[in-house]
DSSP file (Angstrom, degrees, kcal/mol; ACC not computed):
  #  RESIDUE AA STRUCTURE BP1 BP2  ACC     N-H-->O    O-->H-N    N-H-->O    O-->H-N    TCO  KAPPA ALPHA  PHI   PSI    X-CA   Y-CA   Z-CA
    1    1 A M              0   0    0      0, 0.0     2,-0.4     0, 0.0     0, 0.0   0.000 360.0 360.0 360.0 120.8    0.0    0.0    0.0
    2    2 A A        -     0   0    0      2,-0.0     2,-0.4     0, 0.0     0, 0.0  -0.658 360.0-166.4 -84.9 133.5    1.5    3.3   -1.1
    3    3 A T        -     0   0    0     -2,-0.4     2,-0.5     2,-0.0     0, 0.0  -0.945   7.5-150.6-119.6 142.5    1.2    6.2    1.2
    4    4 A S        -     0   0    0     -2,-0.4     2,-0.5     2,-0.0    -2,-0.0  -0.921  12.5-138.4-111.8 138.3    1.9    9.7    0.4
    5    5 A Q        -     0   0    0     -2,-0.5     2,-0.5     2,-0.0    -2,-0.0  -0.804  13.3-163.8 -98.0 132.6    3.1   12.2    3.0
    6    6 A V        -     0   0    0     -2,-0.5     2,-0.6     2,-0.0    -2,-0.0  -0.967  11.5-144.5-116.8 122.7    1.6   15.6    3.0
    7    7 A E        +     0   0    0     -2,-0.5    -2,-0.0     1,-0.1     0, 0.0  -0.761  26.0 166.9 -89.1 122.5    3.5   18.3    5.0
    8    8 A T        +     0   0    0     -2,-0.6     2,-0.5     2,-0.0    -1,-0.1  -0.040  21.7 145.4-122.2  30.3    1.1   20.7    6.7
    9    9 A V        +     0   0    0      1,-0.0     2,-0.4     0, 0.0    -2,-0.1  -0.567  19.2 168.9 -72.6 122.8    3.6   22.3    9.0
   10   10 A S        -     0   0    0     -2,-0.5     2,-0.1    52,-0.0    -2,-0.0  -0.984  22.5-144.2-139.6 125.8    2.7   26.0    9.3
   11   11 A T     >  -     0   0    0     -2,-0.4     4,-2.0     1,-0.1     5,-0.2  -0.399  27.2-112.6 -84.4 165.0    4.2   28.3   11.8
   12   12 A G  H  > S+     0   0    0      1,-0.2     4,-2.3     2,-0.2     5,-0.1   0.843 118.0  57.2 -63.0 -33.7    2.3   31.1   13.5
   13   13 A A  H  > S+     0   0    0      2,-0.2     4,-2.4     1,-0.2    -1,-0.2   0.896 106.0  49.1 -66.2 -39.4    4.4   33.6   11.6
   14   14 A D  H  > S+     0   0    0      2,-0.2     4,-2.4     1,-0.2    -2,-0.2   0.905 111.0  49.8 -66.4 -40.3    3.3   32.2    8.3
   15   15 A K  H  X S+     0   0    0     -4,-2.0     4,-2.3     1,-0.2    -2,-0.2   0.902 111.3  49.5 -63.6 -39.6   -0.3   32.3    9.3
   16   16 A A  H  X S+     0   0    0     -4,-2.3     4,-2.6     2,-0.2    -2,-0.2   0.906 109.7  51.2 -65.9 -40.6    0.1   35.9   10.4
   17   17 A K  H  X S+     0   0    0     -4,-2.4     4,-2.5     2,-0.2    -2,-0.2   0.910 110.7  48.4 -62.6 -41.8    1.8   36.7    7.1
   18   18 A L  H  X S+     0   0    0     -4,-2.4     4,-2.3     2,-0.2    -1,-0.2   0.895 111.5  50.5 -65.4 -38.5   -1.1   35.1    5.2
   19   19 A G  H  X S+     0   0    0     -4,-2.3     4,-2.5     2,-0.2    -2,-0.2   0.907 111.0  48.2 -63.7 -41.8   -3.6   37.1    7.3
   20   20 A V  H  X S+     0   0    0     -4,-2.6     4,-2.5     2,-0.2    -2,-0.2   0.899 110.2  52.5 -65.3 -40.3   -1.7   40.3    6.7
   21   21 A A  H  X S+     0   0    0     -4,-2.5     4,-2.0     2,-0.2    -2,-0.2   0.916 111.1  46.3 -62.4 -43.0   -1.7   39.5    2.9
   22   22 A V  H  X S+     0   0    0     -4,-2.3     4,-2.5     1,-0.2    -2,-0.2   0.916 112.1  51.2 -64.4 -42.7   -5.5   39.0    2.9
   23   23 A A  H  X S+     0   0    0     -4,-2.5     4,-2.8     1,-0.2    -2,-0.2   0.882 108.9  51.5 -62.6 -37.8   -6.0   42.1    5.0
   24   24 A L  H  X S+     0   0    0     -4,-2.5     4,-2.3     2,-0.2    -1,-0.2   0.884 109.0  50.1 -66.7 -38.2   -3.9   44.1    2.5
   25   25 A V  H  X S+     0   0    0     -4,-2.0     4,-2.2     2,-0.2    -2,-0.2   0.938 113.3  46.2 -63.6 -45.9   -6.0   42.8   -0.4
   26   26 A I  H  X S+     0   0    0     -4,-2.5     4,-2.7     1,-0.2     5,-0.2   0.924 113.0  49.7 -62.0 -44.3   -9.2   43.7    1.3
   27   27 A A  H  X S+     0   0    0     -4,-2.8     4,-2.8     1,-0.2    -1,-0.2   0.874 109.2  52.8 -63.4 -36.8   -7.8   47.2    2.2
   28   28 A A  H  X S+     0   0    0     -4,-2.3     4,-1.9     2,-0.2    -1,-0.2   0.916 111.8  44.7 -65.0 -42.6   -6.7   47.7   -1.4
   29   29 A V  H  X S+     0   0    0     -4,-2.2     4,-1.7     2,-0.2    -2,-0.2   0.920 115.3  47.3 -67.7 -43.5  -10.2   46.9   -2.7
   30   30 A V  H  X S+     0   0    0     -4,-2.7     4,-2.6     1,-0.2     5,-0.2   0.921 111.8  51.2 -63.1 -43.5  -11.8   49.1    0.0
   31   31 A G  H  X S+     0   0    0     -4,-2.8     4,-1.8     1,-0.2    -1,-0.2   0.867 104.7  57.7 -61.5 -36.4   -9.4   51.9   -0.7
   32   32 A F  H  < S+     0   0    0     -4,-1.9    -1,-0.2     1,-0.2    -2,-0.2   0.924 113.1  38.8 -59.0 -44.9  -10.2   51.7   -4.4
   33   33 A Y  H >< S+     0   0    0     -4,-1.7     3,-1.0     1,-0.2    -2,-0.2   0.836 114.1  53.4 -78.0 -32.2  -13.9   52.3   -3.8
   34   34 A L  H 3< S+     0   0    0     -4,-2.6     3,-0.5     1,-0.2    -1,-0.2   0.783 105.4  55.3 -72.8 -24.9  -13.3   54.9   -1.0
   35   35 A L  T >X S+     0   0    0     -4,-1.8     3,-0.8    -5,-0.2     4,-0.6   0.099  70.4 115.0 -94.1  23.5  -11.1   57.0   -3.3
   36   36 A A  G X4 S+     0   0    0     -3,-1.0     3,-0.7     1,-0.3    -1,-0.2   0.855  76.9  50.0 -61.6 -34.9  -13.7   57.3   -6.0
   37   37 A R  G 34 S+     0   0    0     -3,-0.5    -1,-0.3     1,-0.2    -2,-0.1   0.684 100.9  64.7 -77.7 -16.9  -13.9   61.1   -5.5
   38   38 A Q  G <4 S-     0   0    0     -3,-0.8     4,-0.2     1,-0.3    -1,-0.2   0.614 114.1-100.9 -82.0 -12.6  -10.1   61.5   -5.7
   39   39 A G    <X  -     0   0    0     -3,-0.7     4,-2.0    -4,-0.6    -1,-0.3  -0.306  33.8 -76.0 110.4 163.4   -9.9   60.4   -9.3
   40   40 A S  H  > S+     0   0    0      1,-0.2     4,-2.9     2,-0.2     5,-0.3   0.804 123.8  60.0 -70.7 -28.5   -8.9   57.3  -11.1
   41   41 A V  H  > S+     0   0    0      2,-0.2     4,-2.2     1,-0.2    -1,-0.2   0.941 109.4  42.9 -64.5 -45.2   -5.2   57.7  -10.6
   42   42 A A  H  > S+     0   0    0     -4,-0.2     4,-2.5     2,-0.2     5,-0.2   0.905 115.4  50.8 -66.0 -40.9   -5.6   57.7   -6.8
   43   43 A Q  H  X S+     0   0    0     -4,-2.0     4,-2.3    -8,-0.3    -2,-0.2   0.972 115.8  39.0 -59.8 -55.6   -8.1   54.7   -7.0
   44   44 A W  H  X S+     0   0    0     -4,-2.9     4,-2.8     1,-0.2     5,-0.2   0.841 114.3  55.7 -68.3 -32.0   -5.8   52.6   -9.2
   45   45 A G  H  X S+     0   0    0     -4,-2.2     4,-2.7    -5,-0.3     5,-0.3   0.936 109.2  46.0 -63.6 -45.7   -2.7   53.7   -7.3
   46   46 A A  H  X S+     0   0    0     -4,-2.5     4,-2.4     2,-0.2     5,-0.2   0.914 114.6  48.5 -62.4 -42.4   -4.2   52.5   -4.0
   47   47 A L  H  X S+     0   0    0     -4,-2.3     4,-2.5    -5,-0.2     5,-0.2   0.948 114.8  43.5 -63.7 -48.7   -5.4   49.3   -5.5
   48   48 A L  H  X S+     0   0    0     -4,-2.8     4,-2.4     2,-0.2    -2,-0.2   0.890 114.7  48.8 -67.6 -39.5   -2.0   48.5   -7.2
   49   49 A V  H  X S+     0   0    0     -4,-2.7     4,-2.4    -5,-0.2    -1,-0.2   0.922 113.6  47.7 -65.7 -42.3    0.1   49.5   -4.1
   50   50 A G  H  X S+     0   0    0     -4,-2.4     4,-2.3    -5,-0.3    -2,-0.2   0.912 113.8  46.2 -64.4 -42.8   -2.1   47.4   -1.8
   51   51 A L  H  X S+     0   0    0     -4,-2.5     4,-2.4    -5,-0.2    -1,-0.2   0.884 112.5  51.0 -68.2 -37.1   -2.0   44.4   -4.1
   52   52 A A  H  X S+     0   0    0     -4,-2.4     4,-2.4    -5,-0.2    -2,-0.2   0.912 110.7  48.6 -65.0 -41.8    1.7   44.7   -4.5
   53   53 A A  H  X S+     0   0    0     -4,-2.4     4,-2.4     2,-0.2    -2,-0.2   0.912 111.5  49.7 -64.2 -41.5    2.2   44.9   -0.8
   54   54 A A  H  X S+     0   0    0     -4,-2.3     4,-2.6     1,-0.2    -2,-0.2   0.902 110.4  51.1 -62.9 -40.5    0.0   41.8   -0.3
   55   55 A F  H  X S+     0   0    0     -4,-2.4     4,-2.4     2,-0.2    -2,-0.2   0.917 110.2  48.5 -62.1 -44.5    2.0   40.0   -3.0
   56   56 A V  H  X S+     0   0    0     -4,-2.4     4,-1.1     2,-0.2    -2,-0.2   0.919 113.0  47.3 -63.6 -43.7    5.3   40.8   -1.3
   57   57 A V  H >X S+     0   0    0     -4,-2.4     3,-0.5     1,-0.2     4,-0.5   0.918 112.5  50.0 -64.1 -42.4    4.0   39.7    2.1
   58   58 A F  H >< S+     0   0    0     -4,-2.6     3,-1.2     1,-0.2     6,-0.6   0.902 107.8  53.6 -62.1 -41.0    2.7   36.5    0.6
   59   59 A M  H 3< S+     0   0    0     -4,-2.4    -1,-0.2     1,-0.3    -2,-0.2   0.707 102.9  57.5 -70.8 -18.9    6.0   35.7   -1.1
   60   60 A T  H << S+     0   0    0     -4,-1.1    -1,-0.3    -3,-0.5    -2,-0.2   0.598  94.2  85.1 -84.6 -10.0    7.9   36.0    2.2
   61   61 A S  S <X S-     0   0    0     -3,-1.2     4,-2.0    -4,-0.5     5,-0.2  -0.443  92.8-110.5 -86.0 164.9    5.7   33.3    3.7
   62   62 A E  H  > S+     0   0    0      1,-0.2     4,-2.5     2,-0.2     5,-0.2   0.901 118.1  52.7 -63.9 -42.2    6.4   29.6    3.4
   63   63 A P  H  > S+     0   0    0      0, 0.0     4,-2.0     0, 0.0    -1,-0.2   0.876 108.7  52.2 -61.1 -33.9    3.4   29.0    1.2
   64   64 A G  H  > S+     0   0    0     -6,-0.6     4,-2.0     2,-0.2    -2,-0.2   0.908 109.9  47.5 -65.5 -42.0    4.6   31.8   -1.1
   65   65 A K  H  X S+     0   0    0     -4,-2.0     4,-2.3    -7,-0.2    -1,-0.2   0.886 111.6  50.6 -66.4 -38.6    8.0   30.2   -1.4
   66   66 A E  H  X S+     0   0    0     -4,-2.5     4,-2.6     2,-0.2    -1,-0.2   0.871 107.6  54.5 -65.8 -36.1    6.5   26.8   -2.1
   67   67 A F  H  X S+     0   0    0     -4,-2.0     4,-2.2     2,-0.2    -2,-0.2   0.912 109.1  47.1 -62.9 -43.2    4.3   28.4   -4.8
   68   68 A V  H  X S+     0   0    0     -4,-2.0     4,-2.3     2,-0.2    -2,-0.2   0.911 112.3  49.9 -64.7 -42.6    7.4   29.8   -6.5
   69   69 A A  H  X S+     0   0    0     -4,-2.3     4,-2.5     1,-0.2    -2,-0.2   0.900 109.7  51.4 -63.6 -40.1    9.2   26.4   -6.2
   70   70 A F  H  X S+     0   0    0     -4,-2.6     4,-2.5     1,-0.2    -1,-0.2   0.909 109.1  51.0 -61.7 -42.5    6.1   24.7   -7.7
   71   71 A G  H  X S+     0   0    0     -4,-2.2     4,-2.2     2,-0.2    -2,-0.2   0.905 110.6  48.2 -62.0 -42.4    6.2   27.2  -10.6
   72   72 A R  H  X S+     0   0    0     -4,-2.3     4,-2.0     2,-0.2    -2,-0.2   0.924 112.7  47.9 -64.3 -44.3    9.8   26.5  -11.3
   73   73 A D  H  X S+     0   0    0     -4,-2.5     4,-2.0     1,-0.2    -2,-0.2   0.894 111.0  51.6 -64.0 -39.1    9.3   22.8  -11.2
   74   74 A S  H  X S+     0   0    0     -4,-2.5     4,-2.2     1,-0.2    -1,-0.2   0.911 108.6  50.7 -63.3 -42.0    6.3   23.1  -13.5
   75   75 A W  H  X S+     0   0    0     -4,-2.2     4,-1.8     1,-0.2    -1,-0.2   0.884 108.3  52.8 -65.1 -37.5    8.3   25.2  -16.0
   76   76 A K  H  X S+     0   0    0     -4,-2.0     4,-0.8     1,-0.2    -1,-0.2   0.901 110.0  48.6 -62.5 -40.5   11.1   22.5  -16.0
   77   77 A E  H >X S+     0   0    0     -4,-2.0     3,-0.6     1,-0.2     4,-0.6   0.885 107.7  53.9 -67.6 -38.5    8.5   19.8  -16.8
   78   78 A V  H >< S+     0   0    0     -4,-2.2     3,-1.0     1,-0.2    -1,-0.2   0.875 104.3  56.2 -63.7 -35.9    7.0   21.9  -19.6
   79   79 A K  H 3< S+     0   0    0     -4,-1.8    -1,-0.2     1,-0.2    -2,-0.2   0.770 101.7  58.2 -66.0 -24.6   10.5   22.1  -21.1
   80   80 A K  H << S+     0   0    0     -4,-0.8    -1,-0.2    -3,-0.6    -2,-0.2   0.630  81.4 108.7 -80.0 -13.6   10.7   18.3  -21.1
   81   81 A V    <<  -     0   0    0     -3,-1.0     2,-0.8    -4,-0.6    -3,-0.0  -0.417  65.9-140.2 -68.5 135.1    7.6   17.9  -23.3
   82   82 A V        -     0   0    0     -2,-0.1    -1,-0.1     0, 0.0    -2,-0.1  -0.860  21.4-154.8 -96.8 107.9    8.3   16.8  -26.9
   83   83 A W        -     0   0    0     -2,-0.8     2,-0.0     1,-0.1     0, 0.0  -0.562  19.1-108.8 -84.6 145.4    5.9   18.8  -29.0
   84   84 A P        -     0   0    0      0, 0.0    -1,-0.1     0, 0.0     2,-0.0  -0.349  33.9-110.7 -70.1 153.1    4.8   17.5  -32.4
   85   85 A S     >  -     0   0    0      1,-0.1     4,-2.4    -2,-0.0     5,-0.2  -0.263  33.0-102.0 -73.1 170.7    6.1   19.1  -35.5
   86   86 A R  H  > S+     0   0    0      1,-0.2     4,-2.4     2,-0.2     5,-0.2   0.909 123.7  51.2 -60.7 -42.2    3.8   21.1  -37.7
   87   87 A K  H  > S+     0   0    0      1,-0.2     4,-2.6     2,-0.2    -1,-0.2   0.927 111.0  47.3 -61.9 -46.0    3.5   18.2  -40.2
   88   88 A E  H  > S+     0   0    0      1,-0.2     4,-2.6     2,-0.2     5,-0.2   0.899 111.6  50.9 -63.3 -40.7    2.7   15.7  -37.4
   89   89 A A  H  X S+     0   0    0     -4,-2.4     4,-2.1     2,-0.2    -1,-0.2   0.910 111.5  47.2 -64.7 -41.9    0.1   18.1  -36.0
   90   90 A I  H  X S+     0   0    0     -4,-2.4     4,-2.5     2,-0.2    -2,-0.2   0.919 112.4  50.3 -65.6 -43.1   -1.6   18.6  -39.4
   91   91 A Q  H  X S+     0   0    0     -4,-2.6     4,-2.3     1,-0.2    -2,-0.2   0.933 111.6  47.2 -60.4 -46.4   -1.6   14.8  -40.0
   92   92 A M  H  X S+     0   0    0     -4,-2.6     4,-2.1     1,-0.2    -1,-0.2   0.878 111.3  51.9 -65.1 -36.5   -3.2   14.0  -36.7
   93   93 A T  H  X S+     0   0    0     -4,-2.1     4,-2.3    -5,-0.2    -1,-0.2   0.918 110.2  48.3 -64.7 -42.8   -5.8   16.7  -37.2
   94   94 A L  H  X S+     0   0    0     -4,-2.5     4,-2.7     2,-0.2    -2,-0.2   0.876 109.4  53.6 -65.5 -36.9   -6.7   15.3  -40.6
   95   95 A Y  H  X S+     0   0    0     -4,-2.3     4,-2.8     2,-0.2     5,-0.2   0.924 109.9  47.7 -61.4 -43.9   -6.9   11.8  -39.1
   96   96 A V  H  X S+     0   0    0     -4,-2.1     4,-2.4     2,-0.2    -2,-0.2   0.916 112.9  47.8 -64.4 -43.2   -9.3   13.0  -36.5
   97   97 A I  H  X S+     0   0    0     -4,-2.3     4,-2.2     2,-0.2    -2,-0.2   0.922 113.8  47.6 -64.0 -43.8  -11.5   14.9  -39.0
   98   98 A A  H  X S+     0   0    0     -4,-2.7     4,-2.6     2,-0.2     5,-0.2   0.926 112.5  48.8 -64.2 -44.3  -11.5   11.8  -41.3
   99   99 A F  H  X S+     0   0    0     -4,-2.8     4,-2.7     1,-0.2    -1,-0.2   0.905 110.7  51.2 -61.7 -40.8  -12.4    9.5  -38.5
  100  100 A S  H  X S+     0   0    0     -4,-2.4     4,-2.4    -5,-0.2    -1,-0.2   0.902 110.8  48.5 -63.5 -40.9  -15.2   11.8  -37.4
  101  101 A A  H  X S+     0   0    0     -4,-2.2     4,-2.3     2,-0.2    -2,-0.2   0.926 113.0  46.9 -65.8 -44.1  -16.6   11.9  -40.9
  102  102 A V  H  X S+     0   0    0     -4,-2.6     4,-2.6     1,-0.2    -2,-0.2   0.918 113.6  48.6 -63.3 -42.9  -16.5    8.1  -41.2
  103  103 A M  H  X S+     0   0    0     -4,-2.7     4,-2.6    -5,-0.2    -2,-0.2   0.893 110.3  51.3 -65.7 -39.1  -18.1    7.7  -37.8
  104  104 A A  H  X S+     0   0    0     -4,-2.4     4,-2.3     2,-0.2    -1,-0.2   0.920 111.5  47.7 -62.7 -43.3  -20.8   10.2  -38.6
  105  105 A L  H  X S+     0   0    0     -4,-2.3     4,-2.6     2,-0.2    -2,-0.2   0.918 112.1  49.8 -63.3 -44.0  -21.6    8.4  -41.9
  106  106 A F  H  X S+     0   0    0     -4,-2.6     4,-2.5     1,-0.2    -2,-0.2   0.922 112.4  46.7 -60.6 -45.6  -21.7    5.0  -40.0
  107  107 A L  H  X S+     0   0    0     -4,-2.6     4,-2.4     2,-0.2    -1,-0.2   0.880 112.1  50.7 -67.2 -36.6  -24.0    6.3  -37.4
  108  108 A W  H  X S+     0   0    0     -4,-2.3     4,-2.6     2,-0.2     5,-0.2   0.932 112.3  46.7 -64.9 -45.6  -26.3    7.9  -40.0
  109  109 A L  H  X S+     0   0    0     -4,-2.6     4,-2.5     2,-0.2    -2,-0.2   0.901 112.5  50.2 -63.4 -40.8  -26.5    4.7  -41.9
  110  110 A T  H  X S+     0   0    0     -4,-2.5     4,-2.6    -5,-0.2     5,-0.2   0.922 111.5  48.8 -62.4 -44.0  -27.1    2.7  -38.8
  111  111 A D  H  X S+     0   0    0     -4,-2.4     4,-2.5     1,-0.2    -2,-0.2   0.931 113.3  45.7 -61.5 -47.3  -29.9    5.1  -37.8
  112  112 A K  H  X S+     0   0    0     -4,-2.6     4,-2.3     2,-0.2    -1,-0.2   0.873 112.8  51.1 -66.9 -36.5  -31.6    4.9  -41.2
  113  113 A T  H  X S+     0   0    0     -4,-2.5     4,-2.7     2,-0.2    -2,-0.2   0.938 112.4  45.3 -65.3 -46.6  -31.3    1.1  -41.3
  114  114 A L  H  X S+     0   0    0     -4,-2.6     4,-2.7     1,-0.2     5,-0.3   0.886 111.8  53.3 -64.8 -37.5  -32.9    0.7  -37.9
  115  115 A E  H  X>S+     0   0    0     -4,-2.5     4,-2.5    -5,-0.2     5,-0.6   0.928 111.5  45.7 -60.8 -45.1  -35.6    3.2  -38.9
  116  116 A W  I  X>S+     0   0    0     -4,-2.3     5,-1.7     3,-0.2     4,-1.4   0.911 114.0  48.9 -64.2 -43.9  -36.3    1.2  -42.0
  117  117 A V  I  <>S+     0   0    0     -4,-2.7     5,-2.3     3,-0.2     4,-0.3   0.949 120.3  34.8 -63.5 -49.1  -36.3   -2.1  -40.1
  118  118 A F  I  <>S+     0   0    0     -4,-2.7     5,-2.6     3,-0.2     6,-0.3   0.956 127.1  33.2 -73.5 -50.6  -38.6   -0.9  -37.3
  119  119 A Y  I  <5S+     0   0    0     -4,-2.5     6,-3.1    -5,-0.3    -3,-0.2   0.890 130.0  28.6 -79.1 -38.9  -41.0    1.4  -39.1
  120  120 A D  I  <<S+     0   0    0     -4,-1.4    -3,-0.2    -5,-0.6    -2,-0.1   0.925 130.2  28.5 -90.1 -48.1  -41.3   -0.2  -42.5
  121  121 A L  I   <S+     0   0    0     -5,-1.7    -3,-0.2    -4,-0.3    -4,-0.1   0.952 130.1  28.4 -81.9 -51.2  -40.7   -3.9  -42.0
  122  122 A I  I   <S+     0   0    0     -5,-2.3    -3,-0.2    -6,-0.2    -4,-0.2   0.961 134.5  24.7 -79.9 -52.1  -41.9   -4.6  -38.4
  123  123 A L  S   <S-     0   0    0     -5,-2.6    -4,-0.2    -6,-0.2    -3,-0.2   0.718  91.0-136.7 -88.6 -21.3  -44.6   -2.0  -37.8
  124  124 A G        +     0   0    0     -6,-0.3     2,-1.3     1,-0.2    -4,-0.2   0.759  48.0 150.8  72.0  24.5  -45.6   -1.3  -41.4
  125  125 A W        -     0   0    0     -6,-3.1    -1,-0.2    -7,-0.2     2,-0.2  -0.729  27.8-165.7 -90.2  92.4  -45.7    2.4  -41.0
  126  126 A K              0   0    0     -2,-1.3    -6,-0.0     1,-0.1    -5,-0.0  -0.543 360.0 360.0 -77.4 143.7  -44.8    3.7  -44.4
  127  127 A K              0   0    0     -2,-0.2    -1,-0.1     0, 0.0    -2,-0.0   0.472 360.0 360.0 -79.7 360.0  -43.9    7.3  -44.7
């Protein structure tokens, strides 16, 4: 039986940082609406400064550092992907379109055959 370990160690300082980050986001949004009379520059400035401060606080916490590490690992994995060439992509697309057309024709013929068998032969309901 395979078990996976999940680390949920979180210090009080990290929880406080996350709380401060959430409070900064809320304050930025509230400031955006409260500064409506001051003009759009003040509104957007308050919003952007508040969100930037929240981002900085979040990135100094352990979950923020783990998020950055996850992003780096994800980018490394994306670099390992072998993408098809243009020719291969076009060929596979044409195969899918051809298969879809053949399958549509098969299903249409099956439907019409069953319609003929049931309505014309068995029930005798001529159209």
